[in-house]
C-alpha positions as CSV (number, residue, x, y, z in Angstrom):
1,M,3.4,2.8,7.4
2,S,-0.2,3.5,8.4
3,E,-1.8,2.3,11.5
4,Q,-4.5,0.7,9.4
5,T,-2.0,-1.5,7.7
6,T,-0.5,-2.7,11.0
7,N,-4.0,-3.4,12.3
8,R,-5.0,-5.4,9.3
9,L,-1.8,-7.5,9.6
10,D,-2.4,-8.0,13.3
11,W,-6.0,-9.0,12.5
12,L,-4.7,-11.6,9.9
13,L,-2.3,-13.0,12.5
14,G,-5.1,-13.2,15.0
15,Q,-7.3,-15.1,12.6
16,M,-4.5,-17.6,11.9
17,N,-4.0,-18.0,15.7
18,A,-7.7,-18.7,15.9
19,G,-7.4,-21.7,13.5
20,W,-8.0,-20.1,10.1
21,Q,-5.6,-21.6,7.5
22,L,-3.9,-19.6,4.7
23,E,-4.5,-20.9,1.2
24,A,-1.8,-20.4,-1.4
25,P,-1.1,-18.4,-3.3
26,V,-1.1,-14.9,-1.8
27,I,-2.2,-12.4,-4.5
28,E,-0.3,-9.2,-5.0
29,R,-2.0,-6.5,-7.0
30,M,-1.5,-2.8,-7.6
31,A,-3.6,-0.9,-5.2
32,Y,-3.1,2.6,-6.4
33,Y,-0.7,5.0,-8.0
34,N,0.4,8.5,-7.0
35,T,3.3,10.9,-7.7
36,T,5.7,8.9,-5.5
37,G,5.0,5.6,-7.3
38,E,2.7,2.6,-7.2
39,F,1.6,0.7,-4.1
40,S,0.7,-3.0,-3.8
41,A,-1.9,-4.7,-1.7
42,F,-1.7,-8.4,-0.8
43,E,-4.8,-10.5,-0.6
44,F,-4.9,-13.6,1.6
45,V,-7.5,-16.3,1.4
46,L,-8.3,-17.9,4.8
47,R,-10.3,-21.1,5.3
48,H,-11.9,-22.5,8.4
49,E,-14.7,-24.9,9.1
50,R,-16.9,-21.8,9.5
51,G,-16.2,-20.6,5.9
52,C,-13.8,-18.6,3.8
53,Q,-12.7,-15.0,4.0
54,V,-10.3,-12.8,2.1
55,V,-8.3,-10.0,3.7
56,A,-6.2,-7.4,1.9
57,V,-3.2,-5.8,3.5
58,H,-1.3,-2.9,2.0
59,D,2.4,-3.4,1.4
60,C,4.8,-2.5,4.3
61,P,8.1,-3.8,5.7
62,E,6.3,-5.8,8.4
63,L,4.1,-7.6,5.7
64,R,7.2,-8.3,3.6
65,A,8.9,-9.9,6.7
66,F,5.7,-12.0,7.3
67,L,5.8,-13.3,3.7
68,R,9.5,-14.0,3.9
69,E,9.4,-15.7,7.3
70,R,6.7,-18.1,6.2
71,G,8.0,-18.7,2.7
72,L,4.6,-17.7,1.2
73,E,4.3,-17.9,-2.5
74,C,2.9,-14.7,-4.2
75,T,1.2,-14.3,-7.5
76,T,1.2,-10.8,-9.1
77,L,-1.9,-9.7,-11.0
């Protein structure tokens, strides 16, 4: 897993701790293909009284655990 992926997941968690709310569903989409296969990215919509933002996080074991622990519904595009 890349450091960038971990940083984006940490940033997402930080936003949630700061009061931003996740809106369902989480969107899974194919991010890219290479010789070893295809890789997904997950897009999260966050809402707050200050507005709305979308953050994409590449697939990794830590992200899958985050989705599973919170019982988040995913839609695949």
